C-alpha positions, 0 to 999 in steps of 0.5 A: 129407510129407503130400499134400492134395487138394481135394474138387473135384479128388478128385471129378474124378479119381474120376468123370471120370478122371485124363486128363480132369481133367488136361486130356488127353482120352483117344482113345476109339478108342485100344486099352487099354495103356500110354502109347498115342497116335495118331501118324498116320491115313491113309485107313483105316489108323492108326499107334499108338505106346505101351508094350509091349502087353498081350494085350488091347491086341493083341486090341483092335487086331486087332478094330478093324483087322478091322472096317475091313478091314485088318490090324495090324503090331506094330513091336517096338523092343525089339531086342535085348531086355534083361531088362526087355523080356523081364520081362512086367512089368505084364502086358506081353507079352515079345517072344516072347509078342507074336510068338506072339500076333500070329501066332496072330491072323494079324497081322504082327510086326516086331522092329526096332532103333530105329537101323535105317537103314531104319526110316522106310521100313519104317514107311511100307510097313507103314502102307500095308498097314494099322495099325501099333502101334509100341512099346518097353517103356514107350512113351517113349524108343525110341518117342520116338526112332523117332517123331521119325525117322519125322516127320523122314523123312516130313515128317509133323507128329505129336504128341509128347505123352508122349515124352521130349524128349531122345529126340525131339531125338536121333531127329530129329538122327539121322535128319537126319544119315542123310539128309545122307549 
């Protein structure tokens, strides 16, 4: 099968970037990384979600937070971590490497399961202290589930682009059931 692309589209991809050409403008303040999106911004504190960070993701978040006089909490949803989570695939940090780098830079690291009953409360508390970077391996499934739980628990309207629809629905339903107990 042959794929063809128009000259105009190719020019757009090369000079403007794929995200611009596809109608999605990248957030210029977003740290480098995989599937990174802003969930919420309150006062000077930012709540990001995405895929497992690379060293440059951690360093960029630390630098941006320091410039605003806050710190960062890395919320790692890869608990328990599977072999893919620990692989370092694509330059991503394994949970142990991420924790070590966060501590070296004076940042907070929290490994928590997306099913943790207290997850939304823990996210709110961390967000009051500074920035959050919540992630799983790819920034879609566990992160989608957890972001939906946060939105349901706090009543916040948060963007869901780049997240799995099924995971969002399951996270929302899960949190709703917890709240009925």
